[in-house]
C-alpha positions in Angstrom: 29.8 42.9 -10.8 25.6 43.5 -11.6 23.9 46.5 -11.8 20.5 46.7 -10.2 17.2 45.1 -11.8 13.9 45.6 -9.5 13.0 48.4 -8.1 10.7 48.7 -4.9 7.0 50.3 -5.6 6.8 54.2 -4.4 4.9 53.0 -1.1 8.5 51.2 0.0 5.8 47.6 0.4 8.3 45.0 -1.4 5.2 43.0 -2.8 4.5 43.4 -5.1 7.7 44.3 -6.4 8.1 46.5 -9.7 10.8 46.4 -12.0 13.0 48.7 -14.2 10.3 48.3 -16.8 7.6 49.0 -14.5 6.3 45.1 -14.6 5.0 44.2 -11.4 6.9 41.1 -9.7 4.3 38.8 -8.0 5.3 38.5 -4.2 5.4 34.9 -4.6 8.1 35.3 -7.2 10.0 37.5 -4.8 10.3 34.5 -2.0 11.0 32.1 -4.4 14.0 34.5 -5.6 14.7 34.5 -1.9 14.8 30.8 -1.3 16.6 30.3 -4.3 19.7 32.9 -3.7 19.7 31.9 0.4 20.2 28.6 -1.0 22.9 29.4 -3.4 24.7 30.9 0.3 24.1 28.1 2.1 25.6 25.8 -1.1 28.4 28.1 -1.4 29.6 28.7 1.7 29.2 25.1 3.4 31.1 23.8 0.1 34.0 25.6 0.4 34.3 26.0 4.0 34.3 22.0 4.1 37.6 22.3 0.9 39.5 25.0 3.7 38.7 22.3 6.8 39.8 19.6 5.3 43.0 21.5 4.8 43.7 22.5 8.0 42.7 19.2 9.5 44.6 16.8 7.6 48.6 17.3 6.2 48.4 15.3 3.7 46.8 17.4 1.6 49.2 19.7 1.8 51.5 19.7 -1.1 51.6 22.6 -3.8 49.1 21.4 -6.1 46.5 20.9 -3.5 47.6 24.7 -2.0 45.9 26.3 -5.5 42.4 23.7 -4.6 43.1 26.2 -1.1 43.7 29.7 -2.6 40.2 28.8 -5.2 38.4 27.4 -2.3 39.2 31.1 -0.1 37.8 33.4 -3.1 34.6 31.1 -3.5 33.9 30.6 0.3 34.1 35.1 0.2 31.8 35.2 -2.8 29.4 33.1 -0.9 29.9 34.8 2.8 29.7 38.5 1.4 29.5 39.2 -2.1 26.1 37.4 -3.0 24.5 38.5 0.8 25.2 42.1 0.3 23.4 41.5 -3.2 20.5 40.4 -2.4 18.4 43.1 -1.0 19.7 45.0 -3.6 18.8 42.8 -6.3 15.2 42.4 -4.7 14.2 46.1 -3.8 16.3 47.8 -6.4 18.0 50.1 -3.9 20.9 50.4 -2.4 20.6 51.3 1.3 24.3 50.7 2.6 26.2 54.0 1.2 28.4 54.8 -1.4 32.1 54.1 0.9 30.1 50.6 1.1 29.2 50.5 -2.2 33.3 50.8 -3.4 34.2 48.0 -0.9 31.6 45.5 -1.9 32.7 46.5 -5.8 36.1 45.8 -5.2 35.3 42.6 -3.2 33.1 41.7 -5.8 35.5 41.7 -8.6 38.3 41.2 -7.4 37.1 37.8 -6.2 35.7 36.6 -9.0 38.7 37.3 -10.8 41.1 35.5 -8.1 38.8 32.8 -9.1 39.4 32.6 -12.8 43.2 33.1 -11.9 43.0 30.5 -9.1 40.8 27.9 -12.7 43.9 28.6 -14.7 46.5 27.8 -12.1 45.0 24.7 -11.3 45.0 24.3 -15.1 48.5 24.4 -15.6 49.4 22.7 -12.6 47.6 19.6 -13.8 49.3 20.5 -17.2 52.6 20.3 -15.7 52.3 16.7 -14.0 50.9 15.4 -17.1 53.7 17.1 -19.5 57.2 17.1 -17.2 56.0 14.3 -14.8 59.7 14.2 -13.8 60.4 17.9 -13.1 56.9 18.4 -11.4 57.6 15.7 -8.8 60.8 17.1 -7.7 58.9 20.3 -7.2 55.8 18.6 -5.5 56.7 19.7 -2.6 58.3 22.9 -2.6 55.4 24.9 -1.0 57.1 28.2 -1.3 56.8 28.5 -4.8 52.7 27.4 -4.5 52.8 30.5 -1.8 54.1 33.1 -4.1 51.8 32.0 -6.7 48.9 31.9 -4.8 49.5 35.7 -3.8 50.5 36.1 -7.6 46.5 35.4 -8.1 45.2 37.9 -5.1 47.5 40.8 -7.1 46.7 40.1 -11.0 43.1 39.9 -9.5 43.2 43.4 -7.4 44.9 45.2 -10.5 42.8 44.1 -12.9 39.6 46.2 -11.6 40.4 47.7 -8.4 42.1 50.5 -8.9 39.4 51.4 -11.8 36.8 51.0 -9.1 39.0 53.0 -6.4 40.1 56.6 -8.6 37.8 56.0 -11.9 35.5 59.3 -10.6 38.6 61.0 -9.0 40.2 60.6 -12.7 37.3 61.6 -15.0 35.8 64.9 -12.4 32.0 63.2 -11.9 30.1 60.6 -11.0 27.5 58.6 -13.5 25.9 56.3 -10.9 22.6 57.9 -9.2 22.1 57.2 -5.9 20.8 54.8 -4.2 22.3 52.5 -7.0 25.7 50.0 -6.9 27.7 49.9 -9.8 31.3 51.0 -11.7 31.6 53.9 -13.3 33.1 52.2 -16.0 30.0 50.3 -16.5 28.8 51.8 -20.0 32.6 52.0 -21.2 32.7 49.4 -23.6 36.4 49.7 -24.9 37.7 49.7 -21.3 35.5 46.7 -20.3 36.7 44.5 -23.7 40.2 45.5 -22.8 39.3 44.0 -18.6 37.7 41.0 -20.1 40.5 39.7 -22.5 42.8 39.7 -19.4 39.4 38.2 -17.2 37.8 36.1 -19.5 39.5 35.5 -22.9 42.5 34.6 -22.1 41.9 32.5 -19.4 39.2 30.6 -21.2 41.7 29.9 -24.0 44.8 28.9 -21.6 42.6 26.5 -20.2 41.4 24.9 -23.2 45.2 25.0 -24.6 46.2 23.3 -21.2 43.1 20.6 -21.7 43.9 20.2 -25.6 47.6 19.9 -24.6 47.2 17.3 -21.9 44.9 15.0 -24.2 47.6 15.0 -27.1 50.0 13.6 -24.7 47.8 10.8 -23.1 47.4 10.2 -27.5 51.0 9.8 -28.3 51.7 7.9 -25.2 48.3 5.5 -25.5 50.5 5.1 -29.0 54.2 4.0 -28.0 52.7 1.8 -25.2 51.5 0.0 -27.6 53.8 0.0 -30.1 56.5 -1.0 -27.1 54.0 -3.9 -26.5 53.9 -5.1 -29.7 57.5 -4.3 -29.6 58.4 -6.7 -27.1 56.1 -9.3 -27.7 58.1 -9.9 -31.0 61.6 -10.1 -28.9 59.8 -12.8 -26.5 59.1 -14.6 -29.9 62.4 -14.4 -31.5 64.4 -14.8 -28.2 62.8 -18.2 -27.3 65.0 -21.2 -27.7 64.2 -24.4 -28.5 67.0 -26.1 -25.9 65.0 -24.1 -22.9 61.7 -25.9 -22.6 61.2 -24.2 -19.4 58.1 -22.3 -18.6 58.6 -18.4 -16.5 55.4 -17.1 -14.3 55.9 -13.5 -13.3 53.7 -13.3 -10.2 52.8 -11.1 -6.8 52.6 -12.3 -4.0 51.5 -9.8 -0.9 53.3 -10.9 2.6 52.6 -10.0 5.6 55.1 -10.3 8.7 53.9 -12.8 11.0 54.5 -14.0 14.7 56.9 -16.3 16.2 54.1 -18.6 16.8 52.8 -19.0 13.3 54.6 -20.4 10.7 56.5 -18.7 7.6 53.5 -17.8 5.1 52.3 -15.6 2.0 48.9 -14.4 3.5 47.5 -13.4 -0.4 48.0 -13.0 -4.4 47.8 -9.9 -5.5 45.4 -10.4 -8.9 45.8 -7.6 -11.6 46.6 -5.1 -8.9 47.0 -1.5 -10.2 48.6 0.5 -7.3 49.7 4.0 -7.1 53.0 3.6 -6.1 55.6 0.0 -6.1 56.0 -0.6 -2.3 59.8 -0.8 -0.9 61.1 -4.5 -0.3 61.9 -3.3 3.3 57.8 -3.0 4.4 56.7 -6.3 5.8 53.3 -6.1 4.4 54.4 -5.3 1.0 53.9 -7.2 -2.5 56.5 -8.8 -3.6 57.5 -10.1 -6.9 58.2 -13.9 -7.5 59.4 -15.5 -10.8 58.5 -19.4 -10.9 60.2 -21.5 -13.5 58.9 -24.8 -14.6 61.6 -26.6 -16.0 60.0 -29.8 -17.9 63.0 -32.1 -18.9 63.0 -36.0 -19.4 64.1 -36.8 -15.9 61.0 -34.6 -14.4 59.6 -31.7 -13.4 61.3 -29.5 -11.3 59.7 -26.5 -9.9 62.1 -22.6 -8.6 61.0 -20.0 -7.0 62.9 -16.8 -7.3 62.0 -13.5 -5.4 62.8 -9.9 -7.1 62.4 -6.8 -5.8 59.5 -4.6 -7.4 61.7 -2.4 -8.9 61.6 -5.0 -12.1 60.1 -4.7 -15.6 57.0 -5.9 -14.6 56.0 -3.4 -11.7 57.2 -0.4 -13.8 55.0 -1.8 -16.5 52.4 -1.5 -13.9 53.3 2.0 -13.1 53.2 3.2 -16.4 49.9 1.8 -16.9 48.6 3.7 -13.5 49.9 7.3 -14.2 48.7 6.6 -18.1 45.5 6.1 -16.4 45.4 8.5 -14.1 46.4 11.2 -16.9 43.3 9.9 -19.0 41.4 10.9 -15.6 43.0 14.4 -15.6 42.1 15.3 -19.2 38.7 14.3 -18.5 38.2 16.5 -15.5 39.5 19.2 -17.5 37.9 18.9 -20.5 34.8 19.2 -17.6 36.5 22.4 -16.2 36.6 24.3 -19.9 33.1 23.0 -20.2 31.9 24.8 -16.6 34.1 27.8 -16.7 33.2 28.6 -20.5 28.7 27.9 -19.7 29.1 30.3 -16.7 31.4 32.8 -17.6 30.9 33.3 -21.3 27.2 34.8 -21.4 28.1 37.3 -18.9 30.9 38.1 -20.3 29.8 39.2 -24.1 26.2 40.7 -22.7 28.6 43.3 -21.1 30.3 44.0 -23.9 27.7 44.4 -25.7 25.4 46.3 -23.2 28.1 48.8 -22.3 28.4 49.6 -26.3 24.7 50.0 -26.6 24.4 52.3 -23.4 22.0 49.4 -22.2 19.1 49.5 -24.3 20.0 46.9 -26.4 20.1 44.0 -23.6 17.2 43.4 -21.5 18.1 43.7 -17.9 16.5 40.1 -17.2 19.1 38.5 -19.2 22.1 40.7 -17.6 21.1 39.6 -14.1 20.4 36.2 -15.0 24.3 36.0 -16.4 25.1 37.6 -13.6 24.1 35.4 -11.3 26.0 32.6 -13.1 29.2 33.8 -12.3 28.3 32.9 -8.7 26.9 29.7 -9.8 30.3 28.5 -10.6 31.5 29.6 -7.0 29.1 26.7 -5.9 30.1 24.0 -9.1 34.1 24.3 -8.1 34.1 22.8 -4.3 32.4 19.4 -6.0 34.3 20.3 -9.7 37.7 20.7 -7.8 38.3 18.6 -4.2 35.6 16.6 -5.3 37.2 15.1 -8.2 40.6 14.2 -5.7 40.4 11.1 -3.9 42.5 12.7 -0.9 40.3 15.2 -0.5 37.0 12.6 -0.4 39.1 10.9 2.1 39.4 13.9 4.3 36.1 15.2 4.0 34.8 11.5 4.8 37.2 11.7 8.1 35.5 15.4 8.6 31.4 14.3 8.4 31.8 10.7 8.9 35.1 10.0 11.7 33.1 6.6 13.1 33.0 5.2 9.7 36.9 5.6 8.7 38.2 1.9 8.6 40.9 1.0 10.6 42.9 -0.5 7.2 45.7 2.2 6.4 44.5 3.5 2.8 47.6 4.4 0.1 47.5 7.9 -0.8 45.9 8.0 -4.5 46.6 10.3 -7.2 44.2 13.1 -8.3 41.8 12.9 -11.1 
């Protein structure tokens, strides 16, 4: 998406490098920039490749929401594997030496991948929005991968239509090219009204959408917090009113984690679960599941008797525990989306605004190095995404551990946790 910034000197020697303004870029600075650029490529490629491999290796990741993470990782991986490496020599020398045809291919890919990355962020945020505000319907459709695939394809089609036809056909429609030889940028590079229109769909609308989803999730959680507090007070009040003097018994509710015992062992209860907050309540048919017991101590003049009643885990207390877990999960979703909004705005807003301003004044009012810095911020976002999204997802973290440290995996089965 960027244009050239630096040019080589007349002798072709890249040390020192000469910029457009004629200032000499010292050789050591060229080396530092090269190292930073290569490091960015390694981080982008490695981080997103890890997400893709985890999705291929661990079948438990293949649900609707995780398909969107995969789509984002593919677009960011291609940014690091193709767009940045091709641009590095051009950025350091100021000369495009790969021909006009490959220039258009690179431009199409660069605009396509960056736009697809933005649209995938919106899709992920929308998916989180549905998981919180329409939880029942979302759980029903969670494993409908066909619908997820259609949304993924729609992201790529929209991303291509936004800039692709303009890059390919602009020169033919206008009848001439404004790009000088040995340079590579889009023909509409100085057409501010086109850039403003495209930026509305590429940045402004996605940013407002992601912010709206985040705010809606926050308000939903805030309302549920208030409702939960009110219902807890009502329940406590009802329990106080319903106490009868004639019944001096005390009911105690607690969870016992049972295990299947062999024929040589007496029937026993292995452990008591305290303050446990499971993602999903286990079935009573599971030999290793947690069971709900109600213990009644009946104090009477004749003595103290105790009774132990076993109930299923679907009672009122487990329901409240599940609600608390879902509320805690949704709070984490809101926090992660708040970070997403900030990172997205920091990486994209400077480039979008400078691009429009630069086009309006034909490049005379914005220094090249400021534009170049904002341009690299876009690609920095592709390096942040694999840490910002999948690493916030506990199931992805477990898959990464299996890939990177297979020998250190615990032999105990783990319950799949929800995303943060």
